C-alpha positions as CSV (number, residue, x, y, z in Angstrom):
1,X,66.4,92.0,82.4
2,X,68.7,93.9,84.8
3,X,67.3,95.0,88.1
4,X,67.0,98.7,87.2
5,X,65.1,98.0,84.0
6,X,62.9,95.5,85.9
7,X,62.1,98.1,88.5
8,X,61.0,100.6,85.9
9,X,59.0,98.0,84.0
10,X,57.2,96.9,87.2
11,X,56.1,100.5,87.9
12,X,54.9,100.9,84.4
13,X,52.8,97.8,84.6
14,X,50.7,99.6,87.3
15,X,49.9,102.4,84.9
16,X,48.7,100.4,81.8
17,X,45.2,100.4,80.3
18,X,44.3,97.3,82.3
19,X,45.2,96.1,85.8
20,X,48.4,94.2,86.3
21,X,47.4,90.5,86.7
22,X,49.9,89.2,89.2
23,X,50.2,85.4,89.6
24,X,51.9,84.2,92.8
25,X,54.6,81.6,92.8
26,X,56.0,79.5,95.7
27,X,59.3,78.2,94.3
28,X,61.5,78.3,91.2
29,X,59.5,75.7,89.3
30,X,56.2,77.4,89.8
31,X,57.7,80.7,88.9
32,X,59.1,79.4,85.6
33,X,55.8,77.8,84.7
34,X,54.0,81.1,85.4
35,X,56.5,83.1,83.3
36,X,56.1,80.6,80.5
37,X,52.3,80.9,80.6
38,X,52.6,84.6,79.7
39,X,52.8,86.5,83.0
40,X,54.3,90.0,82.7
41,X,55.5,89.9,86.3
42,X,55.5,87.4,89.2
43,X,54.9,87.8,92.9
44,X,55.6,85.2,95.6
45,X,52.8,84.0,97.9
46,X,53.9,83.9,101.6
47,X,51.5,81.1,102.3
48,X,52.6,78.9,99.3
49,X,56.3,79.5,100.0
50,X,55.9,78.7,103.6
51,X,54.0,75.5,102.9
52,X,56.7,74.5,100.3
53,X,59.3,74.7,103.1
54,X,57.2,72.9,105.8
55,X,56.0,76.0,107.7
56,X,52.6,77.5,108.3
57,X,51.8,80.9,106.9
58,X,51.9,83.9,109.2
59,X,55.4,85.0,110.2
60,X,56.7,81.4,110.8
61,X,59.1,81.2,107.8
62,X,62.7,82.1,108.7
63,X,63.9,85.1,106.6
64,X,66.9,83.1,105.5
65,X,64.7,80.5,103.8
66,X,62.7,83.2,102.1
67,X,65.8,84.9,100.8
68,X,67.3,81.7,99.6
69,X,64.1,80.7,97.8
70,X,63.8,84.1,96.2
71,X,67.4,83.8,94.8
72,X,66.4,80.5,93.2
73,X,63.3,82.1,91.7
74,X,65.2,85.1,90.4
75,X,67.8,82.8,88.8
76,X,65.2,81.2,86.4
77,X,63.0,84.1,85.4
78,X,63.5,87.2,83.3
79,X,60.5,89.3,84.3
80,X,60.0,91.6,87.3
81,X,59.7,89.9,90.7
82,X,57.8,91.1,93.7
83,X,58.1,89.3,97.1
84,X,55.6,89.0,100.0
85,X,57.7,90.1,103.0
86,X,54.7,89.7,105.3
87,X,55.4,92.1,108.2
88,X,59.2,92.3,107.4
89,X,60.2,89.1,109.2
90,X,61.3,91.1,112.3
91,X,60.1,93.7,114.7
92,X,63.6,95.4,114.6
93,X,63.6,98.1,111.9
94,X,67.3,97.6,111.2
95,X,66.7,93.9,110.5
96,X,63.8,94.7,108.3
97,X,66.1,97.1,106.3
98,X,68.7,94.3,106.0
99,X,66.0,91.9,104.8
100,X,64.9,94.4,102.2
101,X,68.5,95.0,101.1
102,X,69.1,91.2,100.7
103,X,66.0,90.8,98.6
104,X,66.7,93.8,96.5
105,X,70.3,92.6,96.0
106,X,68.8,89.3,94.8
107,X,66.9,91.1,92.0
108,X,63.6,91.8,93.7
109,X,61.9,95.0,92.5
110,X,58.7,94.9,94.6
111,X,57.8,94.1,98.2
112,X,54.5,93.5,100.0
113,X,54.4,94.7,103.6
114,X,51.3,94.1,105.8
115,X,49.9,95.8,108.9
116,X,48.1,92.8,110.3
117,X,46.9,93.7,113.8
118,X,49.5,96.3,114.4
119,X,48.9,100.0,114.6
120,X,49.2,101.8,111.2
121,X,52.2,103.8,112.6
122,X,54.1,100.5,112.9
123,X,53.7,99.7,109.2
124,X,54.7,103.3,108.4
125,X,58.0,102.7,110.1
126,X,58.5,99.4,108.4
127,X,57.8,101.0,105.0
128,X,60.5,103.6,105.6
129,X,63.0,100.9,106.8
130,X,62.3,98.8,103.8
131,X,62.9,101.7,101.4
132,X,66.2,102.5,103.2
133,X,67.4,99.0,102.9
134,X,66.5,98.6,99.2
135,X,68.1,102.0,98.4
136,X,71.5,100.7,99.7
137,X,71.2,98.0,97.0
138,X,70.5,100.7,94.4
139,X,66.9,99.5,93.8
140,X,63.9,101.8,93.5
141,X,61.7,99.3,95.3
142,X,57.9,99.3,94.7
143,X,56.5,98.9,98.2
144,X,52.9,97.6,98.2
145,X,51.3,98.4,101.6
146,X,48.8,95.8,102.6
147,X,46.1,96.7,105.1
148,X,44.1,93.8,106.7
149,X,41.1,95.9,107.7
150,X,38.7,93.9,105.6
151,X,40.6,90.6,105.6
152,X,40.7,90.4,109.4
153,X,37.6,92.5,110.1
154,X,39.6,94.9,112.2
155,X,36.8,97.4,112.3
156,X,33.0,97.2,112.3
157,X,31.7,97.0,108.7
158,X,30.4,100.6,108.8
159,X,33.8,101.9,109.8
160,X,36.0,99.7,107.6
161,X,36.0,101.9,104.5
162,X,37.0,105.0,106.5
163,X,39.8,103.1,108.2
164,X,41.2,101.8,104.9
165,X,41.3,105.3,103.4
166,X,42.9,106.7,106.5
167,X,45.6,104.0,106.6
168,X,46.1,104.3,102.8
169,X,46.9,107.9,103.1
170,X,49.3,107.4,106.0
171,X,51.1,104.6,104.1
172,X,51.5,106.9,101.1
173,X,53.0,109.6,103.3
174,X,55.5,107.0,104.6
175,X,56.6,106.2,101.1
176,X,54.3,103.3,99.9
177,X,53.9,103.0,96.2
178,X,50.7,100.9,96.2
179,X,47.8,100.0,98.5
180,X,46.7,96.3,98.8
181,X,43.3,95.7,100.4
182,X,42.7,91.9,100.5
183,X,39.1,91.0,101.4
184,X,37.6,94.0,99.7
185,X,35.2,93.1,96.9
186,X,32.4,95.7,97.2
187,X,32.3,97.7,94.0
188,X,31.1,100.9,95.5
189,X,33.8,100.9,98.2
190,X,36.4,99.9,95.7
191,X,35.5,103.0,93.6
192,X,35.6,105.3,96.6
193,X,39.0,104.0,97.8
194,X,40.5,104.5,94.4
195,X,39.3,108.1,94.4
196,X,40.3,108.8,98.0
197,X,43.8,107.3,98.1
198,X,46.2,108.4,95.3
199,X,48.0,105.0,95.1
200,X,47.5,102.1,92.7
201,X,44.9,99.9,94.3
202,X,45.6,96.1,94.5
203,X,42.9,93.5,95.3
204,X,43.0,89.8,95.9
205,X,41.1,87.1,94.0
206,X,38.4,85.6,96.1
207,X,34.7,84.7,95.8
208,X,32.6,87.6,94.9
209,X,35.3,89.7,93.2
210,X,34.2,91.3,90.0
211,X,35.7,90.3,86.6
212,X,38.8,92.1,85.4
213,X,36.8,94.2,82.9
214,X,34.7,95.6,85.7
215,X,37.6,96.1,88.0
216,X,39.3,98.1,85.3
217,X,36.4,100.5,85.1
218,X,36.4,100.9,88.9
219,X,40.1,102.0,88.7
220,X,41.8,98.9,90.2
221,X,45.4,98.8,89.1
222,X,46.5,95.3,90.3
223,X,44.9,92.0,90.9
224,X,46.8,89.3,92.8
225,X,46.1,85.5,92.8
226,X,47.6,85.2,96.4
227,X,47.8,81.6,97.5
228,X,45.0,80.6,95.1
229,X,47.2,78.9,92.5
230,X,49.3,77.1,95.1
231,X,46.1,75.9,96.8
232,X,44.7,74.7,93.5
233,X,48.0,72.8,92.7
234,X,47.9,71.2,96.2
235,X,44.3,70.3,95.7
236,X,45.2,68.5,92.5
237,X,48.1,66.7,94.3
238,X,45.6,65.4,96.9
239,X,43.1,64.2,94.3
240,X,45.7,62.5,92.2
241,X,47.3,60.8,95.2
242,X,44.0,59.6,96.5
243,X,43.0,58.3,93.1
244,X,46.3,56.5,92.8
245,X,46.3,55.0,96.3
246,X,42.7,53.7,96.1
247,X,43.4,52.1,92.7
248,X,40.6,53.9,90.8
249,X,42.8,55.1,88.0
250,X,45.5,57.6,86.9
251,X,43.4,60.3,85.2
252,X,43.9,63.0,87.8
253,X,47.7,62.5,87.6
254,X,47.9,62.4,83.8
255,X,45.3,64.7,82.4
256,X,46.6,68.2,81.8
257,X,50.1,67.4,83.1
258,X,53.0,69.2,81.6
259,X,55.0,66.7,79.6
260,X,58.4,65.8,81.1
261,X,60.4,67.0,78.1
262,X,58.6,70.3,78.0
263,X,59.0,70.9,81.7
264,X,62.7,70.0,81.6
265,X,63.2,72.3,78.6
266,X,62.1,75.3,80.7
267,X,65.2,75.0,82.8
268,X,67.7,74.4,79.9
269,X,69.8,77.5,79.4
């Protein structure tokens, strides 16, 4: 799938009869497995990708490593790819634009940008810079604006909904194509945010989140796994290693494992 087709397809996936279920990969191997399992699109997880390269999550991963990893992922998949760019990997708008250009040139059709603890106006500027950078690569980039109001409890509970709606509207005016509100699980608030902000709403899998069928009725358009799949894989790695080291057996290592030949065939072109 060429980048222009992938960009169009990615936008269409936000307008279907059910939300886009977006698994998050952390390297080329996980991305290929996710594609093979039937995903319609793939996103990266900033946490999983950082851990895979020996960094903590939260703006610690060098942009050059991110871009190199994304190129590896793009090489082995044929479905739309969105990348978590955290806060842009710089405070310099020109550098953020260059990062977006590099990612779009590598085949990326979607970007997540977060506000974190910054003022909303800062993310607005970064959205605009990201759009400019991607346009130089000829890509109609889908920018998913993430607000951390609920995730980081940036406002008292009684003011959080109002703040999310205000930020969502600002981010739309700045050119955002979607609104991501991790940490939001309350059904009534979800419904009101969908109504108040004319952008596809993205939520994050976490305890207390309603089933997909119910989120569909509420108007949610995208559901992200985040670092959940990476965390589950690393949990299995720890269990299998401990079982192996303490001599209690090999079950955790062998049960459910993808056979060698099958795994190897995924990368045979």
